VODREN-90513 format. One line per field, with one value per residue: x, y, z of N, C-alpha, C in turn; residue number from 0. Coordinates in pm, whole numbers, plus 50000, padded with zeros to 5 digits. Example, Ala and Ser with C-alpha at 12.3 -4.5 7.8 and 13.67 -1.06 7.14 Angstrom:
<rs>
n_c1 = [51319_51285];
n_c2 = [49431_49775];
n_c3 = [50780_50708];
ca_c1 = [51230_51367];
ca_c2 = [49550_49894];
ca_c3 = [50780_50714];
c_c1 = [51320_51290];
c_c2 = [49670_50003];
c_c3 = [50780_50787];
resi = [0_1];
</rs>
This chain:
<rs>
n_c1 = [31137_30936_30614_30388_30051_29765_29435_29095_28905_28841_28819_28620_28438_28280_28362_28463_28711_28818_28836_29018_29252_29303_29341_29566_29757_29783_29889_30125_30259_30316_30520_30727_30710_30666_30386_30229_29926_29731_29428_29072_28932_28669_28553_28480_28666_28919_29232_29536_29870_29986_29820_29727_29498_29290_29124_28787_28502_28147_27979_27706_27510_27579_27615_27776_28031_28337_28501_28829_28993_29166_29402_29488_29528_29748_29937_29962_30047_30300_30422_30419_30586_30832_30988_31165_31017_30978_30798_30482_30144_29844_29490_29240_29039_29012_29064_29287_29424_29527_29677_29856_29997_30121_30290_30457_30586_30727_30894_31015_30976_30855_30511_30217_29887_29580_29315_29033_28758_28495_28467_28318_28062_28005_27992_27772_27559_27559_27524_27263_27101_27233_27285_27389_27534_27683_27813_27966_28180_28310_28392_28569_28761_28859_28962_29166_29335_29410_29522_29735_29899_30043_30307_30261_29998_29771_29547_29237_29118_29117_28912_28867_29114_29100_28897_29026_29230_29074_28999_29224_29442_29780_29956_30186_30101_29972_29766_29597_29412_29246_29341_29203_29183_29207_29213_29048_28801_28670_28496_28194_27840_27554_27302_27303_27283_27030_26871_26916_26786_26533_26460_26317_26470_26444_26367_26383_26658_26798_27093_27228_27510_27660_27780_27506_27419_27330_27467_27513_27314_27101_26833_26758_26791_26593_26358_26376_26324_26050_25969_26092_25953_25702_25730_25841_25700_25771_26022_26310_26487_26786_26935_27236_27418_27487_27396_27341_27117_26933_26677_26535_26532_26382_26136_26082_26065_25833_25648_25642_25517_25671_25733_25736_25920_26174_26460_26629_26940_27146_27483_27724_27929_28249_28402_28238_27925_27893_28010_27841_27608_27660_27679_27421_27275_27113_27189_27401_27336_27399_27444_27582_27691_27920_28147_28496_28620_28481_28471_28299_28195_28408_28427_28182_28211_28434_28320_28154_27905_27680_27691_27489_27506_27544_27797_27993_28224_28464_28360_28336_28593_28646_28457_28498_28614_28495_28365_28188_27974_27684_27649_27466_27256_27172_26878_26560_26378_26531_26742_26594_26489_26724_26784_26558_26582_26817_26752_26565_26711_26891_27109_27260_27326_27497_27708_27804_27875_28092_28282_28331_28533_28766_28762_28794_29049_29220_29257_29416_29522_29793_29930_29865_29979_30251_30290_30234_30444_30661_30591_30600_30878_30973_30873_31012_31270_31261_31220_31111_30890_30922_31183_31333];
n_c2 = [35902_36180_36304_36569_36579_36776_36859_36964_36789_36479_36141_36129_36207_36090_36043_36051_36179_36146_35866_35825_35952_35797_35542_35573_35660_35435_35244_35374_35381_35109_35099_35230_35506_35794_35963_36255_36379_36671_36785_36864_36888_36697_36619_36365_36185_35928_35940_35983_35949_36023_36201_36532_36725_37004_37265_37343_37488_37438_37409_37594_37526_37271_37053_36829_36887_37072_37385_37467_37660_37926_38069_37906_37671_37742_37788_37534_37384_37499_37414_37136_37121_37162_36944_36807_36793_36635_36704_36863_36765_36864_36831_36946_37233_37452_37607_37444_37442_37708_37748_37538_37611_37847_37742_37573_37766_37898_37692_37620_37386_37125_37135_36956_36891_36720_36703_36649_36701_36777_37080_37270_37159_37102_37351_37460_37305_37371_37641_37709_37925_38100_38162_37910_38013_38205_38077_37872_37994_38120_37902_37778_37976_37992_37732_37740_37934_37810_37564_37649_37742_37544_37294_37057_36833_36584_36387_36234_36101_36046_36191_36404_36526_36614_36806_36996_37077_37203_37421_37568_37510_37453_37326_37068_36718_36403_36137_35963_35740_35673_35384_35058_34874_34554_34353_34438_34435_34183_34034_34022_33970_33923_33811_33823_34098_34141_33997_34150_34390_34311_34223_34034_33729_33666_33895_34132_34346_34664_34855_35158_35337_35609_35941_36122_36348_36642_36666_36406_36301_36141_36176_36109_35829_35758_35846_35687_35444_35425_35328_35080_34960_34936_34716_34524_34461_34430_34537_34671_34957_35031_35292_35395_35594_35936_36286_36620_36597_36416_36457_36584_36376_36184_36313_36326_36055_35984_36147_36026_35791_35582_35498_35247_35119_35213_35223_35392_35377_35511_35598_35335_35097_35068_34840_34627_34631_34782_34627_34408_34532_34600_34336_34252_34347_34284_34425_34708_35049_35355_35699_35938_36259_36393_36268_36239_36003_35763_35568_35395_35233_35064_34933_34798_34628_34477_34336_34165_34253_34314_34595_34868_35149_35495_35649_35888_36154_36068_35811_35700_35621_35419_35232_35174_34941_34752_34438_34355_34517_34701_34949_35241_35495_35821_35807_35773_35561_35391_35325_35200_34981_34834_34764_34608_34399_34281_34211_34017_33811_33575_33422_33594_33782_33630_33592_33854_33908_33736_33854_34101_34128_34093_34317_34516_34462_34586_34831_34829_34915_34892_34906_35167_35317_35270_35406_35664_35714_35716_35943_36142_36134_36234_36495_36595_36579_36767_36993_37284_37545_37767_37797_37944];
n_c3 = [93474_93557_93582_93598_93652_93585_93656_93623_93708_93866_93999_94299_94104_93829_93501_93152_93142_93400_93403_93194_93292_93522_93410_93238_93429_93594_93417_93341_93584_93616_93438_93547_93538_93708_93829_93949_94056_94046_94158_94199_94533_94662_94892_94961_94885_94909_95084_94906_94847_94607_94492_94492_94649_94587_94748_94666_94489_94460_94148_94053_93846_93790_94004_94046_93964_94030_94104_94126_94378_94269_94348_94556_94415_94248_94446_94565_94347_94309_94543_94510_94291_94398_94403_94129_93800_93481_93289_93225_93225_93116_93163_93134_93031_93202_93513_93563_93321_93287_93520_93495_93261_93351_93549_93398_93247_93446_93540_93311_93158_92935_92830_92787_92656_92687_92463_92565_92548_92328_92287_92155_92122_92386_92524_92398_92496_92765_92789_92677_92632_92477_92131_91895_91686_91806_92024_91907_91746_91963_92118_91940_91911_92174_92196_92001_92116_92359_92278_92121_92315_92438_92431_92297_92184_92303_92139_92131_91906_91546_91425_91600_91578_91314_91338_91502_91332_91142_91291_91271_91425_91489_91654_91733_91764_91893_91793_92017_92172_92487_92656_92736_93031_93009_93195_93395_93286_93248_93391_93575_93616_93469_93531_93806_93842_93732_93914_94144_94082_94033_93775_93523_93420_93150_93023_92758_92735_92705_92746_92865_92945_93089_93164_93270_93088_92900_92656_92582_92430_92513_92512_92252_92257_92440_92307_92080_92194_92210_91962_91962_92169_92055_91897_92065_92341_92614_92649_92817_92910_93059_93229_93335_93555_93657_93651_93513_93349_93443_93570_93366_93176_93310_93320_93046_92987_93130_92996_92748_92799_92902_93153_93279_93132_93140_93342_93587_93732_93853_93966_93950_94118_93986_93992_94042_94041_93806_93603_93613_93525_93255_93157_93197_92990_92679_92465_92414_92400_92226_92146_92138_92024_92078_92169_92226_92224_92343_92563_92697_92501_92436_92682_92693_92470_92551_92757_92630_92545_92296_92075_91976_91792_91696_91488_91545_91556_91798_91845_91598_91531_91719_91641_91373_91264_91413_91495_91676_91692_91584_91360_91314_91160_91294_91341_91459_91397_91233_91405_91607_91466_91424_91686_91754_91569_91662_91927_91876_91772_91885_91801_91638_91834_91997_91820_91785_92050_92089_91929_92043_92263_92110_91949_92147_92235_92061_92163_92397_92729_92793_92544_92465_92671_92632_92392_92479_92658_92481_92338_92539_92581_92337_92350_92572_92477_92269_92417_92610_92504_92655_92723_92545];
ca_c1 = [31057_30832_30518_30286_29919_29678_29302_28981_28812_28894_28734_28503_28358_28295_28341_28567_28840_28866_28873_29139_29366_29330_29391_29703_29848_29809_29979_30254_30323_30370_30638_30823_30692_30598_30296_30160_29805_29669_29287_28984_28881_28523_28510_28446_28770_29017_29365_29629_29991_30024_29718_29715_29362_29281_28991_28711_28365_28045_27925_27561_27427_27627_27669_27876_28163_28398_28597_28937_29029_29280_29524_29532_29579_29882_30027_29988_30131_30437_30477_30443_30697_30961_31062_31169_30938_31028_30693_30348_30037_29716_29381_29111_29062_28965_29172_29404_29498_29601_29777_29958_30080_30204_30394_30552_30666_30819_30992_31075_30969_30748_30373_30127_29748_29487_29190_28936_28617_28457_28422_28218_27932_27989_27948_27636_27461_27557_27472_27167_27033_27308_27272_27507_27612_27774_27895_28061_28304_28379_28458_28682_28864_28920_29042_29288_29421_29465_29606_29858_29979_30116_30410_30209_29862_29725_29414_29186_29070_29144_28803_28893_29231_29052_28824_29123_29295_28979_29004_29348_29542_29900_30039_30208_30029_29961_29633_29619_29294_29266_29330_29116_29249_29128_29207_28939_28674_28653_28408_28055_27735_27430_27186_27307_27229_26885_26809_26927_26691_26402_26436_26297_26587_26418_26320_26478_26715_26897_27168_27305_27593_27739_27736_27371_27432_27255_27545_27523_27206_27022_26696_26737_26777_26461_26256_26390_26266_25907_25955_26128_25844_25590_25756_25873_25625_25829_26160_26351_26609_26854_27025_27325_27498_27422_27433_27241_27001_26853_26537_26478_26507_26270_26014_26060_26021_25692_25568_25631_25452_25774_25772_25762_26015_26306_26505_26746_27006_27249_27622_27749_28068_28315_28466_28140_27791_27898_28036_27717_27510_27692_27647_27276_27212_27118_27262_27439_27293_27476_27420_27640_27754_28029_28257_28627_28655_28370_28527_28196_28181_28512_28393_28074_28267_28520_28234_28075_27771_27670_27671_27418_27550_27585_27942_28017_28347_28551_28300_28361_28723_28633_28366_28517_28643_28441_28277_28094_27882_27599_27657_27345_27238_27094_26737_26493_26321_26641_26810_26503_26483_26846_26769_26457_26640_26916_26682_26490_26802_26993_27230_27337_27382_27613_27818_27861_27936_28221_28375_28355_28665_28870_28761_28848_29192_29295_29275_29463_29587_29938_29978_29850_30077_30382_30294_30239_30581_30743_30554_30661_31022_30995_30847_31122_31388_31246_31230_30997_30882_30952_31328_31392];
ca_c2 = [36014_36228_36386_36633_36587_36879_36841_37022_36683_36344_36065_36045_36252_35987_36075_35997_36237_36075_35730_35832_35982_35681_35431_35602_35665_35298_35180_35441_35335_34977_35116_35311_35650_35848_36075_36319_36444_36780_36782_36922_36815_36683_36596_36224_36100_35869_36000_35916_36031_36068_36295_36653_36779_37148_37309_37384_37533_37372_37485_37595_37458_37134_37030_36722_36939_37166_37483_37481_37796_37943_38103_37787_37579_37784_37769_37391_37341_37542_37327_37005_37133_37176_36829_36830_36717_36643_36748_36885_36718_36926_36749_37016_37368_37555_37655_37358_37484_37833_37728_37450_37690_37936_37664_37531_37883_37921_37583_37605_37246_37108_37117_36898_36892_36631_36767_36544_36738_36852_37196_37341_37102_37109_37484_37481_37240_37427_37778_37700_38051_38171_38093_37836_38101_38280_37991_37792_38070_38143_37778_37756_38074_37948_37613_37783_38003_37717_37463_37711_37780_37429_37242_36945_36790_36446_36398_36097_36035_36118_36285_36524_36590_36684_36926_37094_37133_37298_37542_37640_37478_37396_37263_36926_36630_36260_36079_35857_35715_35608_35239_34990_34769_34434_34270_34486_34420_34044_33966_34065_33868_33988_33757_33877_34234_34131_33959_34263_34494_34252_34216_33896_33680_33657_34022_34198_34462_34754_34925_35278_35378_35728_36056_36156_36489_36679_36645_36264_36268_36032_36202_36030_35688_35742_35858_35568_35330_35419_35243_34943_34906_34902_34582_34433_34534_34422_34583_34757_35034_35068_35407_35398_35716_36055_36408_36728_36569_36306_36495_36606_36247_36120_36379_36283_35915_35984_36209_35933_35669_35479_35488_35107_35063_35274_35212_35473_35309_35596_35552_35198_35068_35027_34709_34519_34649_34832_34512_34331_34605_34574_34196_34231_34394_34210_34515_34838_35150_35478_35789_36069_36328_36478_36190_36239_35863_35673_35455_35298_35136_34963_34854_34707_34526_34388_34252_34078_34306_34370_34740_34937_35287_35583_35662_36030_36197_35961_35678_35648_35554_35296_35137_35163_34803_34665_34330_34328_34630_34739_35094_35289_35639_35882_35813_35694_35436_35305_35276_35107_34858_34759_34707_34502_34285_34215_34150_33900_33718_33533_33373_33713_33840_33549_33619_33985_33895_33669_33943_34222_34135_34107_34459_34595_34434_34679_34954_34790_35022_34876_34958_35312_35374_35266_35515_35791_35731_35759_36082_36224_36140_36326_36631_36633_36599_36894_37099_37372_37673_37873_37806_38043];
ca_c3 = [93425_93649_93508_93681_93590_93642_93601_93696_93744_93890_94091_94278_93991_93726_93361_93067_93176_93520_93364_93114_93379_93608_93327_93198_93545_93639_93321_93349_93707_93586_93352_93624_93515_93825_93805_94061_94005_94122_94116_94301_94648_94660_95029_94985_94828_94999_95074_94815_94851_94472_94445_94573_94633_94604_94792_94548_94507_94379_94036_94078_93747_93772_94138_94050_93932_94123_94055_94224_94417_94179_94421_94629_94314_94209_94561_94583_94235_94336_94648_94449_94197_94467_94349_93983_93704_93344_93196_93282_93138_93153_93113_93124_92980_93295_93600_93547_93201_93305_93625_93440_93170_93432_93615_93295_93212_93558_93548_93177_93117_92836_92877_92687_92701_92618_92423_92598_92532_92209_92361_92075_92157_92532_92565_92346_92583_92900_92783_92566_92611_92375_92002_91851_91599_91893_92108_91828_91723_92090_92156_91850_91945_92300_92168_91933_92212_92458_92213_92074_92432_92490_92340_92217_92217_92294_92080_92144_91786_91421_91396_91678_91517_91195_91383_91549_91214_91082_91374_91243_91528_91428_91757_91705_91856_91866_91810_92116_92256_92616_92649_92831_93109_92982_93316_93478_93217_93205_93487_93568_93619_93430_93603_93942_93834_93711_94041_94236_94046_94009_93631_93478_93345_93005_92969_92666_92805_92645_92850_92831_93058_93061_93242_93223_93056_92780_92534_92551_92334_92567_92465_92130_92296_92502_92202_91997_92266_92178_91843_92003_92250_91966_91844_92176_92444_92748_92647_92928_92893_93183_93217_93451_93562_93713_93581_93514_93264_93498_93591_93233_93112_93380_93272_92908_92995_93171_92891_92636_92844_92914_93294_93314_93035_93162_93480_93620_93844_93912_93956_93993_94150_93862_94006_94066_93985_93668_93516_93609_93446_93114_93125_93204_92868_92553_92377_92468_92302_92243_92032_92165_91911_92128_92228_92162_92204_92370_92639_92735_92392_92456_92799_92653_92381_92630_92842_92542_92524_92161_92072_91869_91815_91588_91480_91525_91624_91845_91837_91464_91532_91796_91577_91229_91227_91518_91451_91784_91698_91470_91346_91247_91150_91401_91299_91563_91344_91187_91525_91673_91386_91452_91821_91748_91496_91748_92040_91827_91705_91982_91732_91601_91957_92039_91727_91820_92182_92076_91862_92120_92328_92009_91913_92258_92250_91977_92240_92530_92805_92786_92417_92463_92764_92566_92294_92552_92709_92367_92307_92643_92555_92223_92398_92661_92393_92197_92515_92633_92434_92748_92744_92457];
c_c1 = [30951_30743_30415_30157_29838_29541_29198_28881_28889_28797_28734_28406_28385_28265_28461_28704_28900_28915_29003_29262_29403_29392_29536_29798_29881_29909_30118_30331_30386_30499_30739_30823_30609_30510_30241_30044_29759_29527_29200_28958_28728_28466_28478_28557_28862_29152_29453_29755_30035_29921_29710_29578_29359_29138_28917_28569_28272_28003_27773_27480_27470_27695_27766_28018_28209_28486_28704_28963_29165_29410_29579_29589_29722_29981_30063_30069_30276_30501_30510_30568_30830_31050_31056_31077_30998_30927_30565_30245_29905_29603_29249_29136_29023_29081_29299_29489_29586_29707_29890_30052_30173_30319_30500_30643_30769_30931_31068_31088_30853_30612_30289_29985_29668_29357_29078_28796_28596_28387_28313_28077_27903_27932_27807_27531_27451_27526_27372_27094_27109_27299_27403_27595_27710_27868_27999_28189_28382_28456_28580_28796_28936_29009_29173_29387_29488_29559_29738_29949_30062_30216_30357_30073_29852_29579_29354_29143_29108_29037_28822_29013_29188_28978_28921_29200_29204_28972_29127_29457_29659_29993_30060_30138_30034_29816_29651_29494_29334_29251_29234_29195_29165_29118_29091_28803_28661_28567_28265_27957_27602_27309_27185_27249_27077_26813_26807_26820_26554_26364_26424_26417_26568_26377_26424_26526_26817_26964_27235_27379_27674_27709_27603_27365_27366_27333_27558_27411_27122_26874_26663_26713_26638_26351_26258_26322_26117_25884_25993_26013_25723_25605_25782_25818_25694_25975_26187_26481_26663_26948_27106_27413_27418_27466_27317_27116_26907_26706_26467_26442_26393_26137_25981_26008_25874_25603_25546_25564_25547_25815_25805_25867_26156_26338_26632_26813_27121_27390_27636_27898_28138_28375_28365_28011_27793_27921_27910_27613_27535_27645_27497_27206_27221_27188_27291_27408_27358_27455_27479_27706_27885_28149_28388_28680_28534_28416_28423_28172_28284_28481_28284_28128_28352_28438_28131_27929_27764_27634_27586_27444_27559_27738_27976_28139_28426_28491_28321_28493_28716_28558_28397_28545_28581_28343_28176_27987_27801_27598_27539_27344_27160_26953_26661_26442_26430_26714_26723_26494_26606_26838_26671_26513_26737_26849_26608_26580_26914_27120_27320_27399_27504_27733_27885_27933_28076_28326_28416_28491_28780_28879_28829_28998_29278_29326_29326_29537_29738_29994_29972_29950_30216_30396_30303_30379_30674_30717_30611_30810_31054_30976_30961_31248_31380_31259_31107_31005_30925_31103_31391_31383];
c_c2 = [36050_36327_36440_36645_36695_36866_36909_36917_36554_36273_36132_36094_36157_36045_36023_36052_36166_35936_35730_35856_35860_35566_35454_35601_35525_35229_35243_35397_35197_34984_35211_35458_35703_35966_36124_36396_36553_36796_36838_36828_36815_36659_36453_36130_36045_35936_35916_36002_36084_36161_36411_36714_36927_37184_37371_37424_37454_37465_37481_37515_37313_37090_36914_36775_37040_37265_37499_37629_37828_37978_37983_37683_37615_37762_37621_37333_37378_37453_37189_37010_37162_37056_36838_36737_36735_36708_36770_36840_36772_36845_36821_37164_37481_37603_37575_37402_37604_37820_37638_37522_37781_37861_37617_37646_37912_37818_37563_37457_37230_37088_37064_36900_36792_36706_36664_36575_36817_36979_37273_37291_37115_37244_37514_37422_37308_37576_37785_37830_38139_38094_38024_37923_38186_38187_37913_37870_38096_38019_37751_37852_38035_37826_37650_37846_37904_37617_37522_37748_37666_37380_37132_36904_36638_36452_36257_36028_36113_36220_36416_36599_36671_36812_37034_37156_37234_37428_37627_37614_37404_37330_37116_36838_36486_36219_35955_35839_35660_35458_35183_34879_34642_34342_34312_34463_34279_33965_34008_33950_33937_33939_33805_34017_34229_34091_34076_34368_34439_34245_34069_33850_33678_33789_34084_34330_34534_34832_35047_35322_35499_35831_36100_36307_36517_36648_36498_36215_36149_36052_36115_35882_35664_35750_35737_35448_35316_35322_35098_34881_34869_34762_34479_34498_34536_34466_34676_34827_35069_35184_35415_35522_35828_36176_36505_36701_36465_36344_36520_36474_36172_36182_36336_36139_35907_36040_36115_35801_35552_35455_35345_35043_35120_35267_35295_35413_35390_35544_35411_35180_35007_34887_34595_34544_34698_34718_34427_34398_34587_34433_34170_34270_34295_34293_34643_34943_35284_35566_35928_36126_36396_36401_36213_36097_35771_35548_35351_35195_35026_34874_34753_34594_34426_34291_34174_34122_34367_34518_34779_35085_35364_35591_35805_36070_36073_35822_35616_35572_35421_35190_35109_35020_34702_34563_34292_34434_34642_34890_35141_35441_35691_35912_35721_35561_35340_35243_35171_34975_34771_34693_34590_34378_34208_34146_34023_33792_33675_33481_33490_33778_33761_33574_33752_33980_33836_33761_34063_34230_34150_34252_34543_34579_34530_34809_34923_34905_35013_34935_35110_35379_35375_35381_35651_35817_35776_35905_36178_36242_36237_36471_36681_36661_36732_37013_37189_37498_37789_37888_37917_38183];
c_c3 = [93528_93574_93606_93602_93662_93575_93688_93740_93769_93983_94229_94171_93874_93589_93281_93099_93297_93485_93286_93201_93462_93529_93288_93317_93594_93547_93324_93473_93687_93505_93416_93585_93632_93785_93938_94002_94100_94068_94228_94418_94640_94800_95062_94939_94937_94978_94984_94809_94715_94411_94543_94545_94670_94644_94674_94585_94416_94266_94045_93978_93724_93902_94148_94033_94037_94046_94161_94253_94356_94254_94497_94532_94276_94323_94577_94467_94259_94443_94591_94362_94265_94439_94197_93904_93565_93250_93274_93179_93192_93090_93094_93093_93074_93383_93582_93428_93232_93414_93576_93346_93249_93497_93514_93255_93321_93561_93418_93138_93018_92901_92762_92744_92619_92589_92440_92547_92404_92257_92287_92106_92305_92574_92516_92440_92720_92905_92668_92538_92511_92244_91964_91761_91678_91969_92029_91798_91852_92133_92070_91882_92073_92278_92099_92031_92307_92393_92164_92191_92487_92386_92249_92269_92212_92251_92072_92016_91661_91388_91474_91623_91395_91234_91429_91433_91145_91161_91342_91345_91464_91529_91724_91807_91813_91884_91898_92201_92392_92599_92751_92900_93097_93103_93406_93414_93159_93303_93465_93557_93591_93504_93747_93944_93817_93839_94137_94210_94008_93863_93590_93395_93195_92943_92874_92727_92716_92757_92791_92956_93015_93169_93184_93202_92922_92652_92495_92459_92382_92535_92344_92165_92356_92397_92109_92060_92239_92062_91875_92079_92164_91909_91953_92302_92579_92751_92765_92890_93031_93153_93346_93445_93627_93631_93573_93432_93322_93509_93458_93167_93180_93335_93129_92904_93030_93061_92773_92675_92862_93060_93335_93225_93047_93310_93496_93743_93904_93887_94010_94020_94028_93871_94016_93988_93840_93570_93503_93520_93297_93074_93124_93074_92754_92446_92452_92362_92333_92121_92055_92040_91951_92181_92152_92149_92224_92443_92675_92626_92405_92575_92766_92566_92459_92713_92761_92529_92385_92165_91952_91891_91684_91590_91442_91609_91670_91836_91699_91458_91605_91716_91431_91183_91324_91462_91560_91796_91570_91467_91262_91242_91270_91350_91393_91512_91299_91306_91594_91598_91410_91588_91820_91680_91584_91866_91999_91767_91801_91918_91694_91723_92003_91948_91761_91954_92173_92014_91947_92187_92228_91961_92022_92271_92167_92051_92382_92597_92795_92657_92413_92556_92704_92466_92364_92607_92598_92333_92411_92615_92442_92268_92486_92579_92316_92291_92519_92549_92523_92775_92663_92513];
resi = [0_1_2_3_4_5_6_7_8_9_10_11_12_13_14_15_16_17_18_19_20_21_22_23_24_25_26_27_28_29_30_31_32_33_34_35_36_37_38_39_40_41_42_43_44_45_46_47_48_49_50_51_52_53_54_55_56_57_58_59_60_61_62_63_64_65_66_67_68_69_70_71_72_73_74_75_76_77_78_79_80_81_82_83_84_85_86_87_88_89_90_91_92_93_94_95_96_97_98_99_100_101_102_103_104_105_106_107_108_109_110_111_112_113_114_115_116_117_118_119_120_121_122_123_124_125_126_127_128_129_130_131_132_133_134_135_136_137_138_139_140_141_142_143_144_145_146_147_148_149_150_151_152_153_154_155_156_157_158_159_160_161_162_163_164_165_166_167_168_169_170_171_172_173_174_175_176_177_178_179_180_181_182_183_184_185_186_187_188_189_190_191_192_193_194_195_196_197_198_199_200_201_202_203_204_205_206_207_208_209_210_211_212_213_214_215_216_217_218_219_220_221_222_223_224_225_226_227_228_229_230_231_232_233_234_235_236_237_238_239_240_241_242_243_244_245_246_247_248_249_250_251_252_253_254_255_256_257_258_259_260_261_262_263_264_265_266_267_268_269_270_271_272_273_274_275_276_277_278_279_280_281_282_283_284_285_286_287_288_289_290_291_292_293_294_295_296_297_298_299_300_301_302_303_304_305_306_307_308_309_310_311_312_313_314_315_316_317_318_319_320_321_322_323_324_325_326_327_328_329_330_331_332_333_334_335_336_337_338_339_340_341_342_343_344_345_346_347_348_349_350_351_352_353_354_355_356_357_358_359_360_361_362_363_364_365_366_367_368_369_370_371_372_373_374_375_376_377_378_379_380_381_382_383_384_385_386_387];
</rs>
């Protein structure tokens, strides 16, 4: 089986879409499914014969991202498709979506798309000058149009599936979260990270790891920290990641008198420093309202870091049966009380730590890849809508 992946984002741009693509492609390769990925060029990526990079432009309001040059994208897709593919898998709703649909129509092969992003919330955060009453219907209309244009959907969580049904989308699909490669998330040295950043070994530490973007609701975590600090004066919050909200969060931190209680460490190497960062935390804190899954929660659980989190959209699916996590409401005081209770209870932390890897095992990359291969087979057997 040969599958052509098309995406408007990929490494070195770090986010959940990049991680999902990389995780599935690695597992599919182990199962003799060949994938070729077409994605933007960033100028810093290493050459990879199975990845075709397309020249792209910087997005002014979000310099981490790129917009592929559309004519060049279509030309390079056509060149890649000179070798036959069984199916096209689109991962993003921008240039990749429209070019992928056009190519599938030309080749008359099935096309599927993963609905990675809760677009209704995403667009609200990136065009805040427009009222939600306008952006929400626009996002739903765009989602309906795009989802109805493909043969099938991959949907990361039941909660996202429910939202798409409410939009009136009838395209067949599968609820399939991204798996976690448990072999990659079994190391890490928290004390090494603390030494590297000059953090006292005994200091109470909360960790948040994500793209530092407005839709991640990190403002809430920072405001919540005020209440934690009132009870535990030397608490430290580590925020790892980069994104358009970094400067805003630094200003908020200073305004709340938390300059000595919050540490921004930027992007971390996923094979080394990132694992250490998870391990350095006494708890991992998360409150995003827009996750279609919440891979960082699985990573924290796999690395035995207790989780304190809200459970909204995809995070609700990850955490519904998790015994390594404390699920709380999005209320600053309630969330803070849960953090304080956990930081003051080493026995409870050890209990949660022991359960975390068992929770993560339910989402293994191997199991999810097997399900995806079966789904691809069903789509290929049904054929393309463009054949008729």
